[in-house]
C-alpha positions as CSV (number, residue, x, y, z in Angstrom):
1,M,55.7,-37.3,38.5
2,W,55.6,-41.2,39.5
3,E,57.0,-41.0,42.5
4,P,53.7,-40.2,44.6
5,V,52.1,-42.9,42.4
6,R,54.9,-45.5,43.5
7,Q,54.7,-44.8,46.8
8,S,51.0,-45.1,47.4
9,P,48.8,-48.2,47.4
10,E,45.9,-46.5,45.7
11,V,46.2,-44.7,42.5
12,I,43.6,-42.5,40.4
13,L,43.5,-43.0,36.8
14,V,42.1,-40.2,34.7
15,E,41.7,-39.7,30.9
16,G,43.3,-36.4,30.4
17,L,45.8,-33.7,31.5
18,F,43.2,-31.3,32.6
19,D,41.9,-34.1,34.9
20,Y,45.3,-34.6,36.2
21,A,45.8,-31.2,36.7
22,A,42.7,-30.6,38.3
23,L,43.2,-33.4,40.9
24,W,46.6,-32.5,41.5
25,Q,45.7,-28.9,42.4
26,A,43.2,-30.4,44.9
27,G,45.8,-32.3,46.8
28,F,45.7,-35.7,45.0
29,H,49.0,-36.4,44.1
30,N,48.6,-40.5,43.5
31,V,47.0,-39.5,40.3
32,T,48.2,-40.7,36.9
33,C,46.8,-39.9,33.3
34,G,46.3,-42.5,30.6
35,M,46.0,-39.8,27.8
36,G,42.6,-40.8,26.8
37,N,40.6,-43.9,27.7
38,H,43.0,-46.9,26.1
39,L,45.9,-47.7,28.3
40,N,48.8,-49.4,26.4
41,A,50.5,-52.5,27.3
42,R,53.5,-50.8,29.3
43,Q,51.3,-48.4,31.1
44,L,48.7,-51.0,32.4
45,R,51.9,-53.2,33.4
46,E,53.2,-50.0,35.3
47,L,49.8,-50.0,37.0
48,C,49.9,-53.4,38.0
49,D,53.6,-53.3,39.3
50,Y,52.9,-50.4,41.5
51,S,49.3,-50.3,42.6
52,G,47.1,-52.3,45.1
53,T,44.1,-50.3,44.0
54,V,43.4,-48.3,41.1
55,Y,40.2,-45.6,41.0
56,L,39.1,-45.1,37.6
57,A,37.8,-41.6,37.6
58,F,36.6,-41.4,33.7
59,D,34.0,-39.1,32.2
60,S,30.6,-39.6,33.2
61,D,29.4,-38.4,29.5
62,A,25.9,-39.0,28.0
63,N,27.4,-41.7,25.2
64,R,28.8,-43.7,28.2
65,S,32.2,-44.0,26.5
66,G,34.3,-43.0,29.6
67,Q,32.2,-45.6,31.7
68,Q,32.7,-48.0,29.0
69,A,36.4,-47.8,28.9
70,A,36.6,-47.9,32.9
71,E,34.7,-50.9,32.8
72,R,37.0,-52.7,30.1
73,I,40.1,-51.3,32.0
74,S,38.9,-52.7,35.2
75,A,38.5,-56.1,33.9
76,C,42.1,-56.0,32.4
77,L,43.3,-54.7,35.7
78,G,41.4,-57.6,37.8
79,A,42.8,-60.4,35.4
80,Q,46.4,-59.1,36.7
81,G,45.1,-59.2,40.4
82,V,44.7,-55.2,41.0
83,A,41.5,-54.1,42.5
84,A,39.9,-51.8,40.4
85,R,37.1,-49.5,41.4
86,R,35.1,-47.1,39.3
87,V,34.2,-43.5,40.4
88,Q,30.9,-42.3,39.6
89,L,31.1,-38.8,38.7
90,P,27.9,-36.6,38.4
91,N,26.5,-36.9,35.0
92,G,28.0,-35.0,32.2
93,H,31.5,-34.3,34.4
94,D,34.8,-35.6,34.3
95,P,37.5,-34.7,37.3
96,N,38.3,-31.3,35.6
97,S,34.8,-30.2,35.2
98,F,33.7,-31.3,38.8
99,F,36.3,-29.2,40.4
100,V,35.7,-26.3,37.8
101,Q,31.8,-26.5,38.8
102,G,32.7,-26.1,42.6
103,G,33.4,-29.4,43.7
104,D,36.2,-29.6,46.3
105,A,38.7,-32.2,47.6
106,Q,36.2,-33.6,50.4
107,Q,33.4,-34.2,48.1
108,F,35.7,-35.9,45.4
109,R,37.1,-38.0,48.3
110,R,33.6,-39.2,49.1
111,L,33.2,-40.1,45.9
112,L,36.3,-42.3,46.0
113,E,34.8,-43.8,49.1
114,A,31.5,-44.6,47.1
115,A,33.5,-46.0,44.1
116,R,32.3,-49.6,43.2
117,P,34.1,-52.5,41.6
């Protein structure tokens, strides 16, 4: 599971397993999951060791908890010298619901291209 992440200069980090599965099925194999929006020290260290850029594709929920977590993790990654970019999903969506509601790989790729630091 980690091999595609280790081989890619870019990693997509998501919050949950359903998000991970949706991206994997859409052909994004350079994806990993933090099991929630908090990374432990080991997970953060591994991301820093293997990644040039980390795309944070967290929930775009009304209470902004996913986006706040992405901001916090982005700052932690930046302090370790890893470029972090936050993916702006449509309001109310996470990666899984994005695909369930009809989004496709090309549309998600455009979201990655538009991701901001």
